[in-house]
C-alpha positions as CSV (number, residue, x, y, z in Angstrom):
1,M,-0.1,0.0,0.0
2,K,2.8,2.4,0.5
3,L,3.5,2.6,-3.3
4,T,-0.1,3.3,-4.0
5,Q,-0.3,6.1,-1.5
6,L,2.8,7.6,-3.0
7,I,1.4,7.7,-6.3
8,L,-2.0,9.0,-5.1
9,R,-0.2,11.8,-3.2
10,G,1.6,12.8,-6.4
11,A,-1.5,12.7,-8.5
12,R,-3.1,15.2,-6.0
13,L,-0.3,17.6,-7.1
14,G,-1.4,17.3,-10.6
15,C,0.8,14.5,-11.9
16,V,1.8,10.8,-11.4
17,L,5.0,10.4,-9.4
18,L,8.1,9.4,-11.5
19,P,11.5,8.1,-10.4
20,L,14.9,9.0,-11.7
21,V,18.0,6.9,-11.4
22,T,19.6,4.4,-13.6
23,V,16.2,3.4,-15.1
24,T,16.8,-0.1,-16.4
25,A,13.4,-1.1,-15.5
26,Q,11.2,-3.0,-18.1
27,A,8.5,-0.4,-17.7
28,A,10.7,2.3,-19.3
29,P,13.4,0.7,-21.4
30,T,14.1,3.9,-23.3
31,C,13.5,6.5,-20.7
32,G,16.8,6.5,-18.9
33,K,17.8,10.1,-18.5
34,Q,18.8,11.3,-15.0
35,P,18.3,15.1,-14.5
36,V,19.4,15.1,-10.9
37,K,22.3,12.9,-9.5
38,A,21.1,10.8,-6.6
39,A,23.4,9.9,-3.7
40,R,21.2,6.9,-2.9
41,T,18.5,5.1,-4.8
42,E,15.7,2.8,-3.6
43,V,13.5,0.9,-6.2
44,L,9.8,1.4,-5.1
45,G,8.3,-0.1,-8.2
46,R,10.4,-1.4,-11.2
47,D,7.7,-2.8,-13.4
48,L,4.3,-1.1,-12.9
49,L,1.2,-0.3,-14.9
50,V,-0.4,2.9,-13.6
51,N,-3.8,3.2,-15.2
52,G,-2.4,1.1,-17.9
53,I,0.7,3.1,-18.5
54,P,4.2,1.5,-18.0
55,T,5.8,3.2,-15.0
56,T,9.0,3.0,-12.8
57,V,9.0,4.5,-9.3
58,L,12.1,5.2,-7.3
59,G,12.9,6.7,-3.9
60,L,15.9,9.0,-4.1
61,T,18.2,10.7,-1.6
62,F,20.0,13.9,-2.9
63,A,23.2,15.4,-1.2
64,G,21.9,18.9,-1.3
65,S,19.0,21.2,-0.5
66,P,15.6,21.3,-2.3
67,D,16.7,24.5,-4.0
68,D,19.9,22.6,-5.4
69,V,17.7,19.8,-6.6
70,I,15.1,22.2,-8.3
71,A,18.0,24.1,-9.9
72,E,19.7,21.0,-11.2
73,F,16.5,19.5,-12.5
74,R,15.6,22.7,-14.4
75,A,19.2,23.2,-15.7
76,F,19.3,19.6,-17.1
77,W,16.1,19.9,-19.1
78,R,16.9,23.4,-20.2
79,K,20.2,22.0,-21.8
80,Q,18.1,19.2,-23.3
81,E,15.8,22.0,-24.8
82,V,12.7,20.2,-23.0
83,P,10.4,22.4,-21.0
84,A,10.3,21.6,-17.3
85,M,7.3,22.5,-14.9
86,G,7.0,22.9,-11.2
87,K,4.0,22.9,-8.9
88,R,4.0,23.5,-5.2
89,G,1.9,21.5,-2.8
90,R,1.4,21.3,0.9
91,G,5.1,21.2,2.0
92,S,6.4,19.6,-1.2
93,M,7.3,20.4,-4.8
94,L,6.4,18.5,-8.0
95,L,8.8,18.8,-10.9
96,S,8.0,17.3,-14.3
97,A,9.3,17.2,-17.9
98,L,8.0,15.5,-21.0
99,D,10.7,14.3,-23.4
100,D,9.2,12.7,-26.4
101,D,7.4,9.7,-25.0
102,C,9.1,9.7,-21.6
103,H,7.5,11.6,-18.7
104,Y,9.6,12.4,-15.7
105,A,8.2,13.6,-12.4
106,L,10.1,14.3,-9.3
107,T,8.4,15.1,-5.9
108,I,10.6,16.5,-3.1
109,P,9.8,18.2,0.2
110,L,10.4,21.9,0.5
111,K,12.6,21.5,3.6
112,A,15.7,19.3,3.7
113,T,16.6,16.9,6.6
114,G,20.0,16.5,7.7
115,G,21.5,18.3,4.7
116,R,19.9,15.9,2.3
117,T,16.8,15.9,0.3
118,R,14.6,12.8,-0.2
119,G,12.4,12.5,-3.3
120,V,10.2,10.2,-5.2
121,L,10.9,10.0,-8.9
122,S,8.7,8.4,-11.5
123,V,9.4,7.6,-15.1
124,T,6.3,6.9,-17.3
125,R,6.7,5.7,-21.0
126,L,3.8,7.0,-23.0
127,G,2.5,5.5,-26.3
128,G,4.1,2.4,-27.7
129,K,2.8,-1.3,-27.4
130,V,0.3,-2.0,-24.8
131,T,1.8,-4.0,-22.0
132,R,0.0,-7.3,-21.3
133,R,-1.7,-7.4,-17.9
134,Q,-0.7,-10.3,-15.7
135,I,-4.0,-9.8,-13.8
136,P,-6.4,-9.3,-16.6
137,D,-9.8,-7.4,-16.4
138,G,-12.5,-9.7,-15.2
139,T,-10.0,-11.9,-13.1
140,V,-11.4,-10.3,-9.9
141,P,-15.0,-9.2,-9.6
142,L,-15.1,-5.5,-8.7
143,P,-17.9,-3.7,-6.7
144,S,-20.9,-2.6,-8.6
145,N,-21.5,1.1,-9.3
146,A,-17.9,1.8,-8.5
147,K,-15.8,4.7,-10.1
148,V,-12.2,3.7,-10.5
149,I,-9.8,6.4,-9.3
150,T,-6.5,4.7,-9.8
151,D,-5.5,1.2,-11.2
152,I,-2.0,0.1,-10.5
153,E,-0.5,-3.3,-11.4
154,S,3.0,-4.5,-10.1
155,H,5.0,-7.5,-11.3
156,D,7.3,-9.2,-8.8
157,P,9.2,-12.5,-9.1
158,G,6.6,-15.2,-8.6
159,Q,3.7,-12.8,-7.9
160,A,1.6,-10.1,-9.7
161,G,-0.4,-7.5,-7.9
162,R,-3.2,-5.2,-9.0
163,T,-4.8,-2.5,-6.8
164,W,-7.8,-0.5,-7.6
165,V,-8.9,2.5,-5.5
166,M,-12.6,3.3,-6.0
167,A,-15.4,5.5,-5.0
168,L,-18.9,4.0,-4.3
169,P,-22.2,5.5,-3.1
170,G,-23.6,4.2,0.3
171,S,-22.0,3.0,3.4
172,A,-18.7,1.0,3.9
173,S,-20.4,-1.7,5.8
174,G,-23.1,-2.2,3.2
175,N,-20.7,-2.1,0.3
176,A,-18.3,-4.6,2.1
177,E,-21.2,-7.1,2.7
178,R,-22.5,-6.9,-0.9
179,Y,-18.9,-7.4,-2.2
180,R,-18.2,-10.4,0.0
181,A,-21.6,-11.9,-1.0
182,R,-20.8,-11.4,-4.7
183,L,-17.4,-13.0,-4.5
184,A,-18.7,-15.9,-2.4
185,E,-21.4,-16.6,-5.2
186,Q,-18.4,-17.1,-7.7
187,G,-16.6,-19.6,-5.6
188,W,-14.3,-17.2,-3.4
189,A,-13.7,-18.4,0.1
190,T,-13.5,-16.0,3.0
191,V,-10.1,-16.1,4.7
192,A,-10.8,-13.2,7.1
193,Q,-13.1,-10.3,7.7
194,G,-13.6,-7.6,10.3
195,P,-13.7,-3.9,11.1
196,S,-11.2,-1.3,9.8
197,Y,-9.8,1.0,12.3
198,K,-8.5,4.6,11.9
199,L,-4.7,4.6,12.0
200,D,-4.3,7.1,14.9
201,G,-4.4,4.7,17.9
202,S,-8.0,5.7,18.6
203,Q,-9.5,2.3,17.7
204,K,-12.3,4.2,16.0
205,I,-14.0,1.9,13.4
206,V,-14.0,3.5,10.0
207,G,-15.0,0.6,7.8
208,S,-14.7,-3.0,7.0
209,I,-11.9,-5.4,5.8
210,A,-12.4,-8.7,3.8
211,V,-9.8,-11.2,2.6
212,M,-11.0,-13.6,0.0
213,Q,-9.2,-16.4,-2.0
214,N,-9.9,-18.4,-5.1
215,G,-7.1,-20.7,-6.0
216,S,-3.9,-18.8,-6.6
217,D,-5.8,-15.4,-6.5
218,Q,-6.4,-13.4,-3.4
219,V,-8.2,-10.2,-2.8
220,D,-7.7,-7.8,0.2
221,A,-10.5,-5.4,0.3
222,I,-10.9,-2.3,2.5
223,F,-14.0,-0.3,2.6
224,S,-14.0,3.1,4.5
225,D,-16.7,5.6,5.1
226,Q,-16.0,8.9,3.4
227,G,-18.7,11.5,4.1
228,G,-21.6,9.6,3.1
229,Q,-19.9,7.6,0.4
230,T,-17.4,4.7,0.4
231,Q,-13.8,4.6,-0.6
232,A,-12.7,1.0,-1.5
233,V,-9.2,-0.3,-1.9
234,I,-9.2,-3.7,-3.7
235,N,-5.8,-5.4,-3.9
236,A,-5.6,-8.6,-5.9
237,T,-2.5,-10.9,-5.9
238,R,-1.8,-13.8,-8.1
239,T,0.9,-16.3,-7.3
240,R,2.5,-17.7,-10.6
């Protein structure tokens, strides 16, 4: 869920997150430019499909201030004769550039920690061949009347995962019960179910959780109340 939350956070700033660092990922084989040199790189997602688009996401640590990173990012693309844009959010900055079919986006805080700046860089390859999904549409029944906000698929050794974030009308408890019943009718077995608690130590119930399994496929579903509506996070995993 960490990766999904990072991408959603970047989307709120107006763009999908994108990582930069030796991008050898399958998701972006020709998108390997490095506008800012990183002192440390952590792969957060090497082979992703974000709303159907091949994407690589990296966590980066820079030996410099946010102003240094911003200046280096802009100088790199200016030299490449590619326009670079910036957008400020709450305590963070989103830098982006579109170089032919390669979209680069770097999100950094506006304040450094310990003389270093941590960021998340995403590289998205636009156009080209459509990547085959390892968890195809229809593999997992989705809630009825749901509006898909994000759809992210990740491919790891021996396992594929796909996560949908959705908005639904009605209460979380009612939507969760209907979803469990729908999967059960199609042969899915209940592994676990129970309340979902607010993550602040208050033990306040904010929704429902269900874990269902059908052969090598598993679904972890979280339904949360959101002001009279429901936010659903459906995470499907398939063991290969």
